[in-house]
C-alpha positions as CSV (number, residue, x, y, z in Angstrom):
1,M,10.3,-7.6,-30.5
2,A,6.9,-6.2,-29.5
3,S,6.8,-2.5,-28.8
4,N,4.8,-2.9,-25.6
5,C,7.0,-4.4,-23.0
6,H,5.7,-6.5,-20.1
7,F,7.3,-8.0,-17.0
8,V,8.7,-11.4,-17.4
9,G,6.8,-13.4,-14.8
10,R,5.2,-11.9,-11.8
11,P,6.7,-8.8,-10.1
12,P,7.7,-9.1,-6.4
13,V,4.8,-8.9,-4.0
14,I,5.0,-7.9,-0.3
15,A,4.6,-11.1,1.6
16,A,2.4,-11.3,4.7
17,G,4.8,-13.3,6.7
18,R,7.4,-13.1,9.5
19,G,9.5,-10.4,7.7
20,L,6.5,-8.1,7.3
21,A,5.6,-8.5,11.0
22,V,9.2,-7.7,12.1
23,A,9.4,-4.7,9.8
24,L,6.1,-3.3,11.1
25,I,7.0,-3.7,14.7
26,V,10.4,-2.1,14.2
27,L,8.9,0.9,12.3
28,V,6.3,1.5,14.9
29,L,8.9,1.4,17.7
30,L,11.1,3.7,15.8
31,A,8.3,6.2,15.3
32,V,7.2,6.1,18.9
33,A,10.8,6.4,20.2
34,V,11.6,9.4,18.1
35,A,8.3,11.1,19.0
36,A,9.0,10.4,22.7
37,T,12.6,11.6,22.6
38,A,11.7,14.8,20.7
39,R,8.8,15.4,23.2
40,L,6.3,15.9,20.4
41,G,3.4,14.7,22.5
42,I,2.2,12.2,20.0
43,A,4.1,9.0,21.0
44,R,1.0,7.4,22.5
45,A,-1.2,8.6,19.6
46,A,1.2,7.1,17.1
47,L,1.2,3.8,18.9
48,T,-2.6,3.8,19.1
49,A,-2.9,4.8,15.4
50,A,-0.7,1.9,14.4
51,A,-2.6,-0.6,16.5
52,R,-6.0,0.7,15.1
53,A,-4.7,0.5,11.6
54,T,-3.6,-3.1,12.1
55,A,-6.9,-4.2,13.6
56,Q,-9.0,-2.3,11.1
57,L,-7.2,-3.6,8.1
58,A,-7.4,-7.2,9.5
59,V,-11.2,-6.8,9.7
60,V,-11.4,-5.2,6.3
61,S,-9.3,-7.9,4.7
62,A,-11.5,-10.6,6.2
63,V,-14.8,-9.1,4.9
64,I,-13.6,-7.5,1.6
65,V,-14.2,-10.6,-0.5
66,A,-17.9,-10.7,0.5
67,V,-18.3,-7.0,0.1
68,V,-16.9,-6.6,-3.4
69,G,-19.0,-9.6,-4.6
70,S,-22.3,-7.7,-3.9
71,W,-23.3,-4.2,-5.1
72,W,-25.5,-3.7,-2.0
73,L,-22.6,-4.6,0.3
74,T,-20.3,-2.4,-1.7
75,I,-22.6,0.6,-1.3
76,A,-23.0,-0.1,2.4
77,F,-19.2,-0.3,2.8
78,V,-18.7,3.0,1.0
79,L,-21.3,4.6,3.3
80,V,-19.5,3.3,6.3
81,M,-16.3,4.9,5.0
82,F,-18.1,8.1,4.3
83,T,-19.7,8.2,7.8
84,T,-16.3,7.5,9.5
85,A,-14.7,10.2,7.5
86,T,-17.4,12.7,8.4
87,W,-17.2,11.8,12.1
88,T,-13.4,12.2,12.0
89,S,-13.6,15.6,10.3
90,T,-16.2,16.8,12.8
91,R,-13.9,15.9,15.7
92,R,-10.9,17.6,14.0
93,I,-12.7,20.9,13.3
94,D,-14.2,21.2,16.8
95,P,-12.2,18.9,19.0
96,H,-13.4,20.2,22.3
97,G,-17.0,20.9,21.4
98,R,-20.3,19.0,21.2
99,R,-20.6,16.9,18.1
100,G,-24.3,16.5,17.5
101,P,-26.2,15.6,14.3
102,V,-26.3,19.2,13.0
103,A,-22.5,19.5,13.2
104,F,-22.2,16.0,11.6
105,V,-24.5,16.9,8.7
106,R,-22.8,20.2,8.0
107,T,-19.4,18.6,8.0
108,A,-20.7,15.8,5.7
109,L,-21.7,18.4,3.0
110,P,-18.2,19.4,1.8
111,I,-16.9,15.8,1.9
112,A,-19.9,14.7,-0.2
113,A,-19.5,17.7,-2.5
114,G,-15.9,16.6,-3.2
115,T,-16.6,12.8,-3.4
116,V,-19.8,12.4,-5.3
117,P,-19.0,14.3,-8.6
118,V,-15.6,12.7,-8.8
119,L,-17.0,9.1,-8.4
120,A,-19.8,10.0,-10.8
121,V,-17.3,11.1,-13.5
122,V,-14.9,8.2,-13.3
123,L,-17.8,5.7,-13.3
124,T,-19.8,7.3,-16.0
125,C,-16.8,7.7,-18.3
126,G,-15.8,4.1,-17.7
127,A,-12.4,5.0,-16.3
128,V,-13.3,2.8,-13.3
129,P,-15.3,-0.4,-14.0
130,P,-18.6,-0.7,-12.0
131,T,-17.4,-3.5,-9.9
132,G,-17.0,-3.7,-6.1
133,I,-13.3,-4.6,-6.3
134,A,-12.6,-1.3,-8.3
135,V,-15.2,1.0,-6.6
136,V,-14.2,0.3,-3.0
137,P,-10.5,1.4,-3.2
138,V,-11.2,4.3,-5.5
139,A,-14.0,5.6,-3.3
140,G,-11.9,5.1,-0.2
141,I,-9.1,7.2,-1.7
142,I,-11.4,10.0,-2.8
143,I,-13.3,10.1,0.5
144,G,-10.1,10.1,2.5
145,G,-8.7,13.1,0.5
146,A,-12.0,15.0,0.9
147,M,-12.0,14.3,4.6
148,T,-8.4,15.6,5.1
149,A,-9.1,18.7,3.0
150,T,-12.3,19.4,5.0
151,S,-10.6,18.9,8.3
152,L,-7.6,21.2,7.5
153,A,-9.7,23.9,5.8
154,G,-12.2,24.0,8.6
155,R,-9.6,24.2,11.4
156,R,-7.5,26.8,9.6
157,A,-10.4,29.0,8.6
158,L,-11.9,29.0,12.2
159,D,-8.4,29.5,13.7
160,E,-7.9,32.5,11.5
161,L,-11.3,34.0,12.3
162,T,-10.5,33.5,16.0
163,T,-7.0,35.1,16.0
164,R,-8.0,38.0,13.7
165,R,-11.4,38.7,15.3
166,G,-10.6,42.4,15.7
167,E,-9.8,42.8,12.0
168,Y,-12.9,40.9,11.1
169,E,-15.1,43.2,13.2
170,A,-13.3,46.2,11.6
171,A,-14.2,44.9,8.2
172,L,-17.8,44.7,9.3
173,S,-17.7,48.3,10.6
174,L,-16.6,49.3,7.1
175,G,-19.8,47.9,5.7
176,L,-18.8,44.4,4.5
177,L,-21.4,41.7,4.9
178,D,-20.7,38.9,7.4
179,R,-19.9,36.4,4.7
180,D,-17.6,38.7,2.7
181,A,-15.7,39.9,5.7
182,A,-15.2,36.3,6.9
183,L,-14.0,35.2,3.5
184,E,-11.3,37.9,3.5
185,F,-9.6,36.1,6.4
186,C,-10.5,32.5,6.3
187,R,-10.2,31.8,2.6
188,P,-6.3,32.3,2.4
189,A,-5.9,30.1,5.5
190,A,-8.2,27.4,4.2
191,T,-6.5,27.1,0.9
192,L,-3.3,26.0,2.6
193,A,-5.0,22.7,2.9
194,L,-4.5,22.3,-0.9
195,V,-0.7,22.6,-0.7
196,P,-0.1,18.9,-0.1
197,P,-2.2,17.6,-3.0
198,L,-0.9,20.3,-5.3
199,D,2.7,19.4,-4.4
200,Q,2.0,15.7,-4.7
201,T,0.5,16.2,-8.2
202,R,3.3,18.4,-9.4
203,T,6.1,16.1,-8.2
204,V,4.6,12.6,-9.0
205,G,7.2,10.5,-10.7
206,L,10.0,12.9,-9.9
207,V,9.9,12.8,-6.1
208,T,7.5,10.0,-5.2
209,L,5.7,7.0,-6.6
210,P,2.4,7.1,-4.7
211,G,0.3,4.1,-3.6
212,A,-1.8,3.5,-6.7
213,F,1.3,3.3,-8.9
214,V,3.1,0.9,-6.6
215,G,-0.1,-1.1,-6.0
216,V,-0.7,-1.8,-9.7
217,L,3.0,-2.8,-10.1
218,L,2.8,-5.2,-7.2
219,G,-0.5,-6.5,-8.6
220,S,1.4,-7.6,-11.8
221,G,0.4,-4.6,-13.9
222,N,2.8,-2.9,-16.3
223,P,4.2,0.6,-15.8
224,V,1.8,2.1,-18.3
225,Q,-1.2,0.7,-16.4
226,A,0.3,1.9,-13.1
227,G,0.9,5.4,-14.5
228,A,-2.7,5.6,-15.8
229,A,-4.1,4.4,-12.5
230,Q,-2.0,6.9,-10.5
231,L,-2.9,9.8,-12.8
232,L,-6.6,9.1,-12.4
233,V,-6.2,9.0,-8.6
234,L,-4.2,12.2,-8.4
235,I,-6.4,14.2,-10.6
236,G,-9.5,12.9,-8.9
237,L,-8.1,13.7,-5.5
238,L,-7.1,17.2,-6.6
239,A,-10.6,17.9,-7.9
240,A,-12.3,16.4,-4.8
241,E,-10.1,18.3,-2.4
242,I,-10.5,21.6,-4.2
243,I,-14.3,21.2,-4.1
244,A,-14.2,20.2,-0.4
245,V,-12.1,23.2,0.6
246,T,-14.3,25.6,-1.3
247,A,-17.4,24.2,0.3
248,T,-15.9,24.2,3.7
249,T,-14.7,27.8,3.4
250,E,-18.2,28.9,2.3
251,L,-19.9,27.1,5.2
252,V,-17.5,28.6,7.7
253,A,-18.0,32.1,6.2
254,R,-21.7,31.7,6.4
255,G,-21.6,30.6,10.0
256,H,-22.8,27.0,9.3
257,I,-19.5,25.4,10.5
258,T,-18.5,26.9,13.8
259,R,-16.6,26.1,16.9
260,S,-18.3,25.8,20.2
261,P,-17.6,28.2,23.1
262,G,-15.8,25.4,25.0
263,A,-13.5,24.8,22.0
264,L,-12.7,28.6,21.9
265,K,-11.8,28.7,25.6
266,A,-9.6,25.5,25.2
267,G,-7.8,27.0,22.2
268,S,-7.1,30.2,24.0
269,R,-5.3,28.5,26.9
């Protein structure tokens, strides 16, 4: 018997049929009902998010075949993902403020800083083949991780500087430079954004089997291939998010990523 074992036949695949539709409806209703009962204030947001996800994935599924068949369309699609991620992070960092082009560009910097080197490494090393069908999902995962890290690091760093303003000014009075004083307070708060990816990387296979692993298995890959794909995604995500958090913290400390006066007033109420 061969040492490398493979599945006999094709592994079970999630069917896009009546069962899936019923399951999705029940899960959405369950989430909304619990959120409403617990008065979390996100019942409507959860319903809207589910509806948006359904519509967006339906559109993506319809165009993905054309996109992955052309390098130009693949690049354009990745740029759309990057633009959407940047806009989302800009809104999360300063939810009540003006979101002009300057704020957009400054928020784009840490997301790009985390995404570009990771994609360059995996493509240059040949870990991901230079085809649209491979680049689009990997780029989406990395961009999404950098987006989340940027949003959380930016919000937490700015919150810390706001709530500990007196300590920050005291540090300035002792002779610290603006950047150094800001880093003393915003860096520890911003690094909390790295707790989820660190925990996910530490516990993979023991607590969870994340999406890339399950996706390869459902796509008729074997467990070794699934493990390799998941390891690449996890390490790539961790690197991208660490870079994004570092860049975000530096931009906050230097005063390039700020919160508008309107946002400060809203946050103090």
